[in-house]
C-alpha positions as a Markdown table, in Angstrom:
| # | Residue | x | y | z |
|---|---|---|---|---|
| 1 | Met | -6.2 | -10.4 | -4.6 |
| 2 | Tyr | -8.5 | -7.9 | -6.9 |
| 3 | Arg | -10.0 | -7.2 | -3.6 |
| 4 | Ser | -7.4 | -5.0 | -2.3 |
| 5 | Gly | -7.0 | -3.4 | -5.6 |
| 6 | Phe | -11.0 | -2.3 | -6.0 |
| 7 | Ala | -11.5 | -1.7 | -1.8 |
| 8 | Arg | -13.5 | 1.6 | -1.2 |
| 9 | Ser | -12.2 | 1.9 | 2.6 |
| 10 | Gln | -8.8 | 2.2 | 4.1 |
| 11 | Ser | -9.9 | -1.2 | 6.2 |
| 12 | Ala | -11.2 | -3.2 | 3.5 |
| 13 | Tyr | -8.1 | -2.5 | 1.7 |
| 14 | Glu | -5.9 | -3.5 | 4.8 |
| 15 | Thr | -8.0 | -6.6 | 5.5 |
| 16 | Ala | -7.9 | -7.8 | 1.9 |
| 17 | Val | -3.7 | -6.9 | 1.8 |
| 18 | Asn | -3.2 | -9.0 | 4.9 |
| 19 | Glu | -5.0 | -11.8 | 3.6 |
| 20 | Val | -3.3 | -11.9 | 0.6 |
| 21 | Phe | 0.1 | -11.7 | 2.7 |
| 22 | Glu | -1.3 | -14.5 | 4.8 |
| 23 | Thr | -1.7 | -16.9 | 1.9 |
| 24 | Leu | 1.9 | -16.3 | 0.4 |
| 25 | Glu | 3.2 | -16.9 | 3.5 |
| 26 | Glu | 1.1 | -20.2 | 3.6 |
| 27 | Met | 2.2 | -21.5 | -0.1 |
| 28 | Glu | 5.7 | -20.2 | 0.9 |
| 29 | His | 5.6 | -22.9 | 3.8 |
| 30 | Arg | 4.0 | -25.7 | 2.0 |
| 31 | Leu | 6.4 | -25.1 | -1.3 |
| 32 | Ser | 9.3 | -25.7 | 1.6 |
| 33 | Asn | 8.3 | -29.0 | 2.1 |
| 34 | Gln | 7.6 | -30.3 | -1.5 |
| 35 | Arg | 7.8 | -29.3 | -4.9 |
| 36 | Tyr | 4.4 | -28.5 | -6.2 |
| 37 | Leu | 0.7 | -27.0 | -3.9 |
| 38 | Ser | -0.3 | -30.4 | -4.2 |
| 39 | Gly | 2.7 | -32.5 | -3.7 |
| 40 | Asp | 5.5 | -34.1 | -6.3 |
| 41 | Glu | 2.9 | -33.8 | -9.5 |
| 42 | Phe | 2.0 | -30.4 | -11.3 |
| 43 | Thr | -1.3 | -30.1 | -11.7 |
| 44 | Trp | -3.7 | -27.2 | -13.1 |
| 45 | Leu | -3.6 | -25.5 | -9.2 |
| 46 | Asp | 0.1 | -24.8 | -9.8 |
| 47 | Leu | -0.4 | -23.6 | -13.3 |
| 48 | Arg | -2.9 | -20.6 | -12.1 |
| 49 | Leu | -0.5 | -20.0 | -9.0 |
| 50 | Phe | 2.0 | -19.8 | -11.0 |
| 51 | Met | 0.1 | -17.2 | -13.6 |
| 52 | Thr | -0.9 | -14.9 | -10.6 |
| 53 | Leu | 3.0 | -15.6 | -9.1 |
| 54 | Val | 4.7 | -14.1 | -12.5 |
| 55 | Arg | 2.1 | -11.0 | -12.5 |
| 56 | Phe | 2.4 | -10.4 | -8.6 |
| 57 | Asp | 5.4 | -8.0 | -8.7 |
| 58 | Pro | 5.2 | -5.8 | -11.9 |
| 59 | Val | 1.1 | -5.8 | -11.6 |
| 60 | Tyr | 0.0 | -6.1 | -8.1 |
| 61 | Thr | 2.2 | -4.3 | -6.1 |
| 62 | Thr | 2.2 | -1.4 | -8.9 |
| 63 | Tyr | -1.3 | -0.8 | -9.2 |
| 64 | Phe | -3.0 | -2.8 | -6.5 |
| 65 | Lys | -0.3 | -1.8 | -3.8 |
| 66 | Thr | 0.1 | -5.1 | -2.2 |
| 67 | Asn | 3.4 | -4.2 | -2.0 |
| 68 | Leu | 4.3 | -5.7 | 1.8 |
| 69 | Lys | 7.0 | -7.8 | 0.3 |
| 70 | Arg | 7.9 | -9.0 | -3.1 |
| 71 | Ile | 7.9 | -12.6 | -4.6 |
| 72 | Ala | 11.3 | -12.5 | -4.9 |
| 73 | Asp | 11.6 | -11.8 | -1.2 |
| 74 | Tyr | 10.2 | -15.7 | -0.9 |
| 75 | Pro | 12.8 | -17.9 | -1.9 |
| 76 | Asn | 10.3 | -20.8 | -2.6 |
| 77 | Leu | 7.7 | -19.0 | -4.3 |
| 78 | Leu | 10.6 | -17.3 | -6.5 |
| 79 | Gly | 12.4 | -21.2 | -6.6 |
| 80 | Tyr | 8.3 | -22.4 | -7.7 |
| 81 | Val | 8.1 | -19.7 | -10.4 |
| 82 | Arg | 11.5 | -20.4 | -12.0 |
| 83 | Asp | 11.1 | -24.1 | -11.6 |
| 84 | Ile | 7.7 | -23.7 | -13.2 |
| 85 | Tyr | 9.0 | -21.3 | -15.7 |
| 86 | Ser | 12.0 | -23.8 | -17.0 |
């Protein structure tokens, strides 16, 4: 994430942004088959991902220009964030 925000060239920025969204797509797919990243149990990895996803739309899309999609555009990631938040 931070590599896109602090990229020193356009190509470095594009590479970093593509990697961010490839990872989001992978997590979206993973969460379509299971409740948490590691299966059915909440782990510290879920907490770390939650903190990143909560900040993604208001912070990363604005300041780091990682704005190809919003978390709201990923139904499984959005449900995951809502589930953990509640």
